[in-house]
C-alpha positions, -999 to +999 in steps of 0.1 A: -517-220-636-503-197-610-503-160-601-482-136-580-504-113-558-496-085-535-514-079-502-505-060-471-470-053-484-463-090-490-460-109-523-473-144-526-471-170-554-505-188-554-522-216-572-558-228-572-565-248-540-535-236-521-536-223-486-515-193-476-509-175-443-512-137-446-497-119-416-527-096-411-564-099-400-585-096-432-619-106-418-639-134-401-638-171-409-658-179-441-655-144-457-648-144-494-619-122-505-608-109-539-573-098-546-570-073-575-533-065-572-521-093-594-486-088-606-482-119-628-503-147-643-488-178-659-507-207-675-495-235-698-491-214-729-484-178-720-472-155-693-487-120-685-466-096-665-481-064-652-466-030-650-471-030-620-504-050-620-522-070-646-553-052-658-585-071-652-569-101-633-582-112-600-576-139-575-605-151-553-602-168-519-620-178-487-607-172-452-604-206-435-592-193-401-574-166-382-550-168-353-516-159-340-482-172-350-458-186-324-440-160-303-408-144-317-383-131-292-366-098-300-335-093-279-313-062-281-279-061-265-250-037-263-220-051-245-201-031-219-231-007-215-255-029-195-281-025-222-305-054-226-341-053-239-361-085-243-395-083-260-419-110-273-443-106-302-471-128-316-480-119-352-517-121-362-525-141-394-553-152-416-552-185-435-567-180-470-576-208-494-573-197-531-605-207-550-600-191-584-576-172-606-592-150-632-572-135-661 
C-alpha cells in the first residue's frame, strides 16, 4: 500500500515505515504529524484518486530528526559585463518516518 501526499508545496510517494526528508521545519524531534492532503491511495486491490484530495484519507508520521542539507552554491554570471554573484544556501529539512496510512 502506498499514498501520494502533498506538504509544503512538494509531493511525496510514501509507504508505511519509509523515511522521507521534507525541506521545511515542521516541529521538534518526536512530534507526531498527520498529513490530510492525500492525493492518491493504492493498495493491492483498488486505487483511489482524489480531485484534488481523497476525502477522509490521512497519513500519520513521526519526526525523527531535523537539520540542514549540504550547501548548494548559486553562481550567476554574465560574460563581458563583469557580473558575478556567488551565494551559498543550506536548506532546512525534517526527516519524517511514516507510521500509518488511513483510507
